[in-house]
C-alpha positions as CSV (number, residue, x, y, z in Angstrom):
1,M,-5.8,3.1,25.5
2,L,-2.6,4.3,27.1
3,Q,0.6,3.6,25.1
4,M,4.0,2.6,26.4
5,P,6.9,5.0,25.5
6,A,7.9,4.9,21.9
7,W,11.5,3.8,22.6
8,A,10.1,0.7,24.3
9,Q,8.2,-0.3,21.2
10,E,11.5,-0.5,19.2
11,L,13.0,-3.1,21.5
12,A,11.5,-6.1,19.8
13,A,11.1,-4.6,16.3
14,G,13.0,-7.5,14.9
15,E,13.2,-11.2,15.7
16,V,13.7,-12.1,19.4
17,R,16.6,-14.6,19.4
18,D,17.0,-15.1,23.2
19,L,14.2,-16.9,25.1
20,H,14.9,-15.1,28.4
21,F,14.9,-11.7,26.8
22,G,11.6,-12.6,25.2
23,E,10.2,-13.6,28.6
24,A,11.3,-10.2,30.0
25,L,9.6,-8.4,27.1
26,F,6.5,-10.5,27.6
27,H,6.1,-9.3,31.1
28,F,7.0,-5.7,30.1
29,Y,4.2,-5.7,27.5
30,Q,1.8,-7.1,30.1
31,D,2.6,-4.0,32.2
32,D,4.2,-6.2,34.9
33,Y,7.4,-4.2,35.1
34,F,8.7,-5.6,38.4
35,T,8.6,-9.2,37.1
36,S,10.1,-8.0,33.8
37,L,13.1,-6.3,35.5
38,S,13.5,-9.3,37.8
39,R,13.6,-11.8,34.9
40,L,15.9,-9.5,33.0
41,L,18.4,-9.2,35.8
42,I,18.4,-13.0,36.5
43,A,18.9,-13.8,32.9
44,R,21.7,-11.3,32.6
45,E,23.5,-12.5,35.7
46,A,23.3,-16.1,34.4
47,G,24.6,-15.1,31.0
48,R,21.5,-16.3,29.2
49,I,21.1,-13.2,27.0
50,I,23.5,-13.5,24.0
51,H,22.0,-11.7,21.0
52,H,20.1,-8.8,22.7
53,K,22.7,-7.5,25.3
54,D,22.3,-3.9,24.2
55,D,18.5,-4.0,24.1
56,A,18.5,-5.7,27.5
57,E,20.6,-2.9,29.0
58,L,18.4,-0.3,27.4
59,L,15.3,-2.0,28.7
60,A,16.8,-2.3,32.2
61,G,17.7,1.4,32.2
62,G,14.2,2.3,31.2
63,L,12.7,0.2,33.9
64,Y,15.1,1.6,36.5
65,L,13.8,5.1,35.4
66,Q,10.3,3.9,35.7
67,F,10.9,2.9,39.4
68,G,12.7,6.2,40.1
69,M,16.1,4.4,40.4
70,H,17.9,7.1,38.5
71,D,21.4,6.2,39.7
72,E,21.0,2.5,38.6
73,A,19.5,3.7,35.3
74,E,22.6,6.0,34.7
75,R,24.9,3.1,35.5
76,A,23.1,0.9,33.0
77,F,23.3,3.6,30.3
78,R,26.9,4.4,30.9
79,Q,27.8,0.7,30.7
80,L,26.1,0.7,27.2
81,L,28.2,3.7,26.2
82,D,31.4,1.9,27.4
83,E,30.7,-1.4,25.7
84,S,29.1,-0.4,22.4
85,S,30.5,1.6,19.5
86,D,27.1,1.9,17.6
87,P,26.5,5.6,17.0
88,A,22.7,5.1,16.9
89,L,22.8,3.3,20.2
90,H,25.0,6.0,21.8
91,D,22.5,8.6,20.7
92,R,19.6,6.7,22.2
93,V,21.5,6.2,25.5
94,W,22.5,9.9,25.7
95,F,18.9,10.8,25.1
96,Q,17.6,8.5,27.8
97,L,20.3,9.9,30.2
98,G,19.2,13.4,29.4
99,R,15.5,12.5,30.1
100,A,16.6,10.9,33.4
101,H,18.4,14.0,34.5
102,Y,15.6,16.2,33.5
103,R,13.1,14.2,35.5
104,Q,15.4,14.6,38.5
105,G,15.5,18.4,38.0
106,K,19.2,18.2,37.1
107,H,18.8,20.6,34.2
108,E,22.5,21.3,33.6
109,A,23.3,17.6,33.5
110,A,20.3,17.0,31.2
111,L,21.4,19.6,28.7
112,T,25.0,18.3,28.8
113,A,23.8,14.7,28.0
114,L,21.4,15.9,25.3
115,E,24.2,17.9,23.6
116,R,26.1,14.6,23.1
117,V,23.5,13.3,20.7
118,E,24.9,13.4,17.2
119,G,21.8,13.0,15.1
120,H,21.0,9.3,14.9
121,L,17.8,9.4,16.9
122,P,14.5,7.8,15.9
123,A,11.8,10.3,14.7
124,Y,9.9,10.4,18.1
125,A,13.1,11.2,20.0
126,A,14.4,13.7,17.5
127,A,11.1,15.7,17.9
128,E,11.1,15.4,21.7
129,M,14.8,16.3,22.3
130,P,14.5,20.1,21.4
131,L,11.4,20.3,23.7
132,L,13.4,18.8,26.6
133,Q,16.3,21.1,25.9
134,A,14.1,24.2,25.7
135,Q,12.3,23.3,29.0
136,G,15.7,22.7,30.6
137,N,16.9,26.1,29.5
138,M,13.7,27.8,30.7
139,A,14.1,26.1,34.1
140,L,17.6,27.7,34.2
141,G,16.3,31.1,33.1
142,R,17.8,30.9,29.7
143,Y,14.8,32.0,27.8
144,A,16.6,33.2,24.7
145,A,18.3,29.9,24.2
146,A,15.0,28.1,24.7
147,A,13.4,30.3,22.1
148,R,16.1,29.5,19.5
149,L,15.6,25.8,20.0
150,L,11.8,26.1,19.6
151,E,11.8,28.4,16.6
152,D,13.4,25.6,14.4
153,W,11.4,22.8,15.9
154,Q,9.8,20.2,13.7
155,G,7.7,17.3,14.9
156,P,4.2,15.8,15.2
157,T,1.3,18.2,14.7
158,D,-0.2,17.0,18.0
159,W,2.8,18.6,19.8
160,L,2.6,21.9,18.0
161,P,0.4,23.7,20.5
162,Y,2.8,22.8,23.4
163,M,5.7,24.1,21.4
164,R,3.9,27.3,20.5
165,Y,3.0,28.0,24.1
166,N,6.5,27.4,25.4
167,L,7.9,29.4,22.5
168,G,5.6,32.3,23.3
169,V,6.5,32.3,27.0
170,A,10.2,32.0,26.2
171,L,10.1,34.9,23.8
172,I,8.3,37.2,26.2
173,R,10.5,36.4,29.1
174,S,13.6,36.9,27.0
175,G,12.4,40.4,26.2
176,D,11.0,39.8,22.7
177,D,7.5,40.7,23.6
178,G,6.3,41.2,20.0
179,R,7.1,37.8,18.7
180,G,6.1,36.1,21.9
181,I,2.7,37.8,21.9
182,E,2.3,36.8,18.2
183,Q,2.8,33.1,19.2
184,L,0.4,33.2,22.1
185,E,-2.1,35.1,20.0
186,A,-2.0,32.5,17.3
187,L,-2.4,29.7,19.8
188,G,-5.2,31.6,21.6
189,R,-7.3,31.8,18.5
190,Q,-6.5,28.3,17.2
191,P,-9.4,25.8,16.9
192,A,-9.3,23.1,19.6
193,R,-9.7,19.5,18.7
194,N,-10.1,18.1,22.2
195,D,-10.3,19.2,25.9
196,E,-6.5,19.1,26.1
197,D,-6.2,21.6,23.3
198,K,-8.9,23.8,24.9
199,A,-7.0,23.9,28.2
200,L,-3.8,24.8,26.4
201,R,-5.6,27.5,24.4
202,D,-7.0,28.9,27.7
203,R,-3.5,29.0,29.2
204,A,-2.2,30.9,26.2
205,N,-4.9,33.5,26.4
206,L,-4.4,33.8,30.2
207,A,-0.7,34.3,29.8
208,L,-1.3,36.8,27.0
209,G,-3.9,38.6,29.0
210,Y,-1.7,39.1,32.0
211,T,1.1,40.2,29.7
212,W,-1.1,43.0,28.4
213,L,-2.0,43.9,32.0
214,Q,1.7,44.2,32.9
215,Q,2.2,46.4,29.8
216,S,-0.7,48.7,31.0
217,D,-3.0,47.8,28.1
218,P,-6.2,46.7,29.8
219,E,-8.3,46.9,26.7
220,R,-6.3,44.2,24.9
221,A,-6.0,42.3,28.1
222,L,-9.8,42.3,28.5
223,E,-10.3,41.1,24.9
224,V,-8.0,38.2,25.4
225,L,-9.1,37.1,28.8
226,Q,-12.7,37.0,27.7
227,R,-11.7,34.2,25.3
228,V,-11.0,31.9,28.3
229,R,-13.8,29.4,29.0
230,L,-15.8,30.0,32.2
231,E,-15.3,26.4,33.2
232,G,-11.7,25.2,33.2
233,V,-8.4,25.2,35.0
234,S,-7.7,28.8,33.9
235,A,-11.2,30.2,34.5
236,N,-10.6,31.6,37.9
237,R,-7.5,33.5,37.1
238,A,-9.1,34.8,33.9
239,L,-12.1,36.1,35.8
240,L,-9.7,37.8,38.3
241,G,-7.8,39.4,35.4
242,V,-11.0,40.6,33.7
243,G,-11.9,42.4,36.9
244,W,-8.5,44.1,37.1
245,A,-8.6,45.1,33.5
246,K,-12.0,46.7,34.0
247,T,-10.7,48.4,37.1
248,A,-7.7,49.8,35.1
249,L,-10.4,51.2,32.7
250,D,-12.1,52.8,35.7
251,D,-15.1,50.5,35.2
252,H,-15.3,49.4,38.9
253,A,-18.9,48.4,38.6
254,G,-18.0,46.2,35.6
255,A,-15.2,44.6,37.7
256,L,-17.7,43.5,40.3
257,L,-19.5,41.0,38.1
258,P,-16.5,38.6,37.4
259,W,-15.2,39.1,41.0
260,R,-18.5,38.3,42.5
261,T,-18.7,35.2,40.3
262,L,-15.5,34.1,41.9
263,W,-17.1,34.4,45.3
264,T,-19.3,31.4,44.4
265,R,-16.3,29.2,43.7
266,D,-13.9,27.1,45.8
267,R,-12.4,29.3,48.5
268,L,-9.2,27.4,48.3
269,D,-8.3,28.9,44.9
270,G,-5.9,31.8,45.1
271,A,-7.9,33.8,42.6
272,V,-11.1,33.3,44.6
273,Q,-9.3,34.4,47.8
274,E,-8.0,37.5,46.1
275,S,-11.5,38.3,44.8
276,L,-12.7,38.4,48.4
277,L,-10.5,41.5,48.8
278,A,-11.1,42.8,45.3
279,V,-14.9,43.2,45.6
280,P,-14.8,45.5,48.6
281,Y,-11.9,47.4,46.9
282,A,-14.1,48.1,43.9
283,L,-17.0,49.1,46.1
284,A,-14.8,51.5,48.0
285,R,-13.7,53.0,44.6
286,L,-17.4,53.4,43.8
287,N,-17.8,55.2,47.2
288,A,-20.1,52.5,48.4
289,D,-18.3,52.5,51.8
290,S,-21.0,50.7,53.8
291,E,-21.2,47.9,51.2
292,A,-17.4,47.8,51.1
293,V,-17.3,47.4,54.9
294,S,-19.8,44.6,54.8
295,A,-17.8,42.9,52.0
296,Y,-14.6,43.2,54.0
297,Q,-16.3,41.7,57.0
298,N,-17.6,38.8,54.9
299,A,-14.1,38.3,53.6
300,L,-12.7,38.2,57.1
301,E,-15.3,35.7,58.2
302,A,-14.5,33.6,55.1
303,F,-10.7,33.8,55.9
304,D,-11.4,32.9,59.6
305,A,-13.5,29.9,58.6
306,E,-11.0,28.6,56.1
307,I,-8.1,29.0,58.7
308,R,-10.1,27.0,61.2
309,R,-10.7,24.3,58.6
310,L,-7.0,24.4,57.7
311,D,-6.0,24.0,61.4
312,A,-8.3,21.0,61.6
313,A,-6.8,19.5,58.4
314,M,-3.3,20.0,59.7
315,S,-4.2,18.3,63.0
316,A,-5.7,15.4,61.1
317,A,-2.6,15.2,58.9
318,Q,-0.4,15.1,61.9
319,A,-1.8,11.7,62.8
320,G,0.5,10.3,60.1
321,E,-2.0,8.5,58.1
322,L,-2.3,10.9,55.2
323,V,-0.1,9.0,52.7
324,D,-1.8,5.7,53.2
325,A,-5.2,7.4,53.0
326,L,-4.3,8.8,49.6
327,L,-3.9,5.2,48.3
328,V,-7.0,3.7,49.8
329,A,-8.7,3.5,46.4
330,D,-5.6,2.6,44.5
331,D,-5.3,-0.5,42.3
332,P,-2.0,-2.0,43.3
333,E,-1.9,-4.1,40.1
334,R,-1.9,-1.0,37.8
335,A,1.4,-0.4,36.1
336,R,3.6,2.4,37.4
337,W,4.1,3.7,33.9
338,H,0.6,4.9,33.4
339,W,-0.2,5.4,37.1
340,Q,-1.3,8.7,38.7
341,L,-3.6,9.5,41.7
342,E,-7.0,10.1,40.3
343,E,-9.3,10.0,43.4
344,L,-8.8,11.7,46.8
345,P,-10.1,10.1,50.0
346,L,-12.9,11.7,52.0
347,A,-10.8,13.4,54.6
348,P,-10.7,17.0,56.0
349,E,-7.2,17.6,54.5
350,S,-8.0,16.2,51.0
351,R,-9.6,19.3,49.6
352,Y,-6.5,21.3,50.4
353,L,-4.2,19.0,48.6
354,H,-5.6,19.1,45.1
355,A,-3.0,21.5,43.8
356,L,-0.1,19.9,45.7
357,I,-1.0,16.4,44.4
358,A,-1.1,17.7,40.9
359,R,2.6,18.7,41.1
360,H,5.1,16.4,39.5
361,G,7.3,16.2,42.6
362,F,4.5,15.0,44.9
363,Q,3.2,12.5,42.3
364,E,6.7,11.1,41.8
365,G,7.2,10.8,45.5
366,L,3.8,9.1,45.9
367,G,4.7,6.8,43.1
368,H,7.9,5.8,45.0
369,Y,5.9,5.1,48.1
370,R,3.6,3.0,46.0
371,D,6.5,1.1,44.6
372,L,7.8,0.4,48.1
373,L,4.4,-0.9,49.1
374,A,4.5,-3.2,46.1
375,L,8.0,-4.4,46.9
376,G,6.9,-5.1,50.4
377,R,4.1,-7.3,49.1
378,H,6.5,-9.1,46.8
379,L,8.8,-9.8,49.8
380,D,5.9,-11.0,51.9
381,A,4.9,-13.3,49.0
382,W,8.4,-14.7,48.7
383,H,8.6,-15.2,52.5
384,E,5.5,-17.4,52.2
385,R,6.9,-19.2,49.2
386,L,10.1,-20.0,51.0
387,E,8.2,-21.5,53.8
388,T,6.3,-23.6,51.2
389,F,9.5,-24.6,49.5
390,G,10.9,-25.6,52.9
391,H,8.0,-27.9,53.6
392,L,8.3,-29.4,50.1
393,V,12.0,-30.2,50.7
394,E,11.1,-31.8,54.0
395,A,8.4,-33.9,52.3
396,Q,10.9,-35.0,49.6
397,V,13.5,-36.0,52.2
398,L,10.8,-38.1,54.0
399,A,9.6,-39.6,50.8
400,A,13.2,-40.5,49.7
401,Q,13.7,-42.2,53.1
402,Q,10.5,-44.2,52.7
403,R,11.2,-45.2,49.1
404,A,14.8,-46.2,49.9
405,P,14.1,-49.9,50.8
406,V,11.9,-50.4,47.7
407,V,14.5,-48.8,45.4
408,D,17.3,-50.8,47.0
409,G,15.3,-54.0,46.4
410,R,14.7,-53.2,42.8
411,L,18.3,-52.3,42.2
412,A,19.5,-55.5,43.9
413,V,17.7,-57.7,41.4
414,I,19.1,-56.0,38.4
415,D,21.8,-58.4,37.0
416,T,23.3,-57.0,33.8
417,G,25.5,-60.1,33.4
418,A,22.5,-62.4,33.3
419,L,20.8,-60.1,30.8
420,V,23.9,-60.2,28.5
421,A,24.0,-64.0,28.8
422,R,20.4,-64.3,27.8
423,R,21.1,-62.1,24.9
424,D,24.0,-64.2,23.8
425,A,21.9,-67.3,23.9
426,L,19.2,-65.7,21.8
427,A,21.9,-64.6,19.3
428,A,23.4,-68.1,19.1
429,R,20.0,-69.6,18.5
430,L,19.2,-67.1,15.8
431,D,22.6,-67.8,14.1
432,A,21.8,-71.5,14.1
433,I,18.4,-71.0,12.6
434,A,19.9,-68.8,9.9
435,E,22.7,-71.3,9.2
436,G,20.4,-74.3,8.8
437,R,17.5,-72.3,7.3
438,D,15.3,-73.6,10.0
439,V,12.0,-72.1,8.9
440,V,10.1,-73.9,11.8
441,G,12.4,-72.1,14.3
442,L,10.9,-68.8,13.3
443,A,7.3,-70.0,13.2
444,S,4.6,-68.2,15.1
445,D,3.1,-69.8,18.2
446,E,0.0,-70.8,16.3
447,E,2.0,-72.2,13.4
448,L,4.3,-74.1,15.8
449,E,1.4,-75.6,17.7
450,F,-0.2,-76.8,14.4
451,W,3.2,-78.2,13.1
452,K,3.7,-80.2,16.3
453,L,0.1,-81.6,16.1
454,L,0.7,-82.7,12.5
455,E,4.1,-84.3,13.4
456,E,2.5,-86.1,16.3
457,L,-0.2,-87.5,14.0
458,E,2.4,-88.6,11.5
459,A,4.4,-90.4,14.2
460,G,1.4,-92.2,15.7
461,P,-0.4,-95.4,14.5
462,A,-3.7,-93.7,13.9
463,L,-2.6,-92.0,10.7
464,A,-1.1,-95.2,9.3
465,A,-4.4,-97.0,9.8
466,A,-6.4,-94.1,8.4
467,P,-7.8,-94.2,4.9
468,E,-5.8,-92.9,2.0
469,E,-7.9,-89.8,1.7
470,A,-7.1,-88.8,5.3
471,R,-3.3,-89.4,4.8
472,E,-3.4,-87.3,1.7
473,R,-5.1,-84.5,3.5
474,H,-2.5,-84.6,6.3
475,R,0.3,-84.5,3.7
476,L,-1.3,-81.5,2.0
477,L,-1.8,-79.6,5.3
478,K,1.8,-80.2,6.3
479,G,3.1,-79.2,3.0
480,H,1.0,-76.0,3.0
481,L,2.1,-75.0,6.5
482,L,5.8,-75.7,5.5
483,W,5.4,-73.6,2.4
484,Q,3.8,-70.8,4.4
485,M,6.6,-70.8,7.0
486,D,9.2,-70.9,4.2
487,R,7.5,-68.0,2.4
488,D,7.7,-65.7,5.6
489,Y,11.2,-67.0,6.7
490,G,13.2,-64.1,5.2
491,Y,11.0,-61.4,6.7
492,R,10.9,-63.1,10.1
493,L,14.7,-63.5,10.1
494,W,15.1,-59.8,9.4
495,Q,12.6,-58.9,12.1
496,Q,14.5,-61.0,14.7
497,Q,17.9,-59.6,13.7
498,R,16.5,-56.1,13.9
499,A,15.1,-56.8,17.4
500,L,18.4,-58.2,18.4
501,A,20.2,-55.0,17.3
502,E,17.6,-52.9,19.3
503,L,18.2,-55.1,22.3
504,D,22.0,-54.5,22.0
505,E,21.3,-50.8,22.0
506,Q,19.2,-51.0,25.1
507,L,21.7,-53.3,26.8
508,A,24.4,-50.8,26.1
509,K,22.4,-48.1,28.0
510,V,21.6,-50.3,31.0
511,E,25.0,-50.0,32.7
512,P,25.4,-46.2,32.3
513,R,21.7,-45.7,33.4
514,L,22.1,-47.9,36.4
515,Q,25.3,-46.0,37.3
516,R,23.4,-42.7,36.9
517,V,20.6,-43.9,39.1
518,L,23.1,-44.9,41.8
519,E,24.8,-41.5,41.5
520,I,21.5,-39.7,41.8
521,R,20.4,-41.8,44.7
522,A,23.7,-41.1,46.4
523,D,23.7,-37.3,45.6
524,R,20.0,-36.7,46.3
525,P,20.3,-36.3,50.1
526,Q,23.1,-33.8,49.6
527,E,21.1,-31.9,47.0
528,L,18.1,-31.7,49.3
529,E,20.3,-30.6,52.2
530,A,21.9,-27.9,50.1
531,L,18.5,-26.7,48.9
532,A,17.3,-26.6,52.5
533,E,20.4,-24.6,53.5
534,R,19.8,-22.2,50.7
535,I,16.2,-21.7,51.7
536,D,17.3,-21.2,55.3
537,A,19.9,-18.6,54.2
538,L,17.4,-16.7,52.0
539,S,14.7,-16.3,54.7
540,P,16.8,-14.0,57.0
541,R,17.9,-12.1,53.9
542,I,14.3,-11.5,52.9
543,D,13.5,-10.4,56.5
544,L,16.4,-8.0,56.3
545,L,15.1,-6.6,53.0
546,K,11.6,-6.3,54.4
547,D,13.0,-4.2,57.3
548,R,14.9,-2.0,54.8
549,V,11.8,-1.5,52.6
550,A,9.7,-0.7,55.7
551,L,12.3,1.9,56.8
552,A,12.5,3.4,53.3
553,R,8.7,3.5,53.1
554,T,8.6,5.3,56.5
555,E,11.1,7.8,55.3
556,Q,9.3,8.3,52.0
557,A,6.0,8.8,53.9
558,G,7.7,11.3,56.1
559,Q,8.9,13.3,53.1
560,L,5.4,13.3,51.6
561,H,3.9,14.3,54.9
562,A,6.4,17.1,55.2
563,M,5.5,18.3,51.7
564,A,1.8,18.2,52.6
565,M,2.3,20.1,55.9
566,T,4.5,22.7,54.2
567,W,1.8,23.2,51.6
568,L,-1.0,23.5,54.2
569,K,1.1,26.0,56.2
570,E,1.7,28.0,53.1
571,Q,-2.0,28.1,52.5
572,R,-2.6,29.2,56.0
573,Q,0.1,32.0,55.7
574,R,-1.5,33.3,52.6
575,L,-4.9,33.4,54.3
576,L,-3.3,35.2,57.2
577,A,-1.8,37.8,54.8
578,Y,-5.1,38.4,53.2
579,Q,-6.7,38.7,56.6
580,V,-4.2,41.4,57.5
581,Q,-4.9,43.3,54.3
582,A,-8.6,43.1,55.0
583,H,-8.2,44.4,58.5
584,F,-6.0,47.3,57.2
585,A,-8.5,48.2,54.4
586,L,-11.4,48.0,56.8
587,A,-9.5,50.3,59.3
588,T,-8.9,52.7,56.4
589,L,-12.6,52.8,55.6
590,Y,-13.5,53.3,59.2
591,D,-11.0,56.2,59.4
592,R,-12.5,57.7,56.3
593,A,-16.0,57.4,57.6
594,A,-14.9,58.9,60.9
595,T,-13.2,61.8,59.2
596,A,-16.3,62.5,57.1
597,A,-18.5,62.5,60.2
598,Q,-16.5,65.1,62.1
599,P,-18.3,68.6,62.2
600,S,-16.6,71.4,60.3
601,P,-14.9,73.9,62.6
602,V,-16.9,77.0,63.3
603,A,-15.2,80.2,62.2
604,E,-14.7,82.6,65.0
605,P,-15.8,86.1,64.5
606,G,-13.3,88.4,63.0
607,S,-11.3,85.6,61.8
């Protein structure tokens, strides 16, 4: 699984104390970088990030870098430098600035920024910084400085092969061939743990082999080049070098085997194209002139066929659909951080663009074009949302108009004075009950109904005429009911007093709430109108942004197309140059054959 940059993993190492910063981090960790940056900028503009201002700026700078917005990233980083006095934060910012300049190819600026780091970097950055400085110096031709940086390097063992390879190249190009060869030799014999290590080991052996060739030591070159795998990125150049090493040892027949192997491989590769000329050259050195002529003719036919295919590819590319065709199989939801073009479309020009697309500059430009496509989709989505929001506002205006009579009717019947009067009457009655200890006044409905029934019986003639036993039972029932009401009187009085206090609290809120309802009802039309005006104002702004994005996308596509056409033209020029060499060599063979076929002059007598 692909990992995000190590610096990003430190952003939330502690407790997240700002909700909106946490939201931006959530989208960041979900690989939704556009939403993360959008939420971050909105929260920062609204002043909602209090406790993580530095981390927010660092995250924003990193996301700007992700989208290729190097100037914005530099502004964010410089603002951090101006506002913070934390040495560790300063070092992280200078490190990120150095990386940003290095990505842009501004090697001097990158080295200047990295030199400002004072030694407070995390472990991952402390290991990466010397590698960045060394690569920057190598890009500027300062190989001795690069070698000094790499000689004292300490870092993860996984990075050691890369360091050793760069150190070997830097030492050789600075003139210290002995130590440079020693580094490449060690890397070339090192056991490989994975395919990446194998590829790097092949590169080391290839560089070492060609170094021995340049130093006119073909035997050592042959030994080293034969370590390179027959299948791999470096295989073709290694086979070509093996052939030249054998030629230098006057083993022209031995040179034919690797060179003829190259003939079976992709004719677009420079080493394969050179082998088309190398094979007849070796045959000519073996005095197999007729085979050499046939081989040169085959080479010319191959060059002609490839030039025709290149011309067809350039015509297809001129149609202007090359860039969009490259992204046909792309997943637009895949995060930019881990994105790279992995599959080429089935088009005539595709096979010629493998090497170009593998270059960082083209991948970066294609990534920018992809970002512009994504931004265009975001703007289209927001354009649709604004239309939806506009319809919602219209619906709310209509609903408010329809509800207005009902709301007015309900508000009209609300009489707070009457409610207060009813409350006062209840309070007075409760005071009277408490003052006279009127236990019947707090009776339940059932008890009160039973009490009235008993009193009606007592007041009527029926009870007086009833037997003594019935009168006694009536007296007992009335006494029991009175005792029951008296028993619960204290609790019931407390309940009523508490209910009255709660009523007072609610009545105290009625007037402010009513006033608030009236204010909301009065302000609602203006709020909806303001919202509608804001939506109307945003729509043309989004249209303008869409036009700007479309223009930028067209310009970016033009740059990528120009890079592709330049690359295709360079391929064609190289084939034309090989074609001229083949014609010249073929003419030389014809001249040699013609000279050998001429009869020797007959010596005149007496001469």
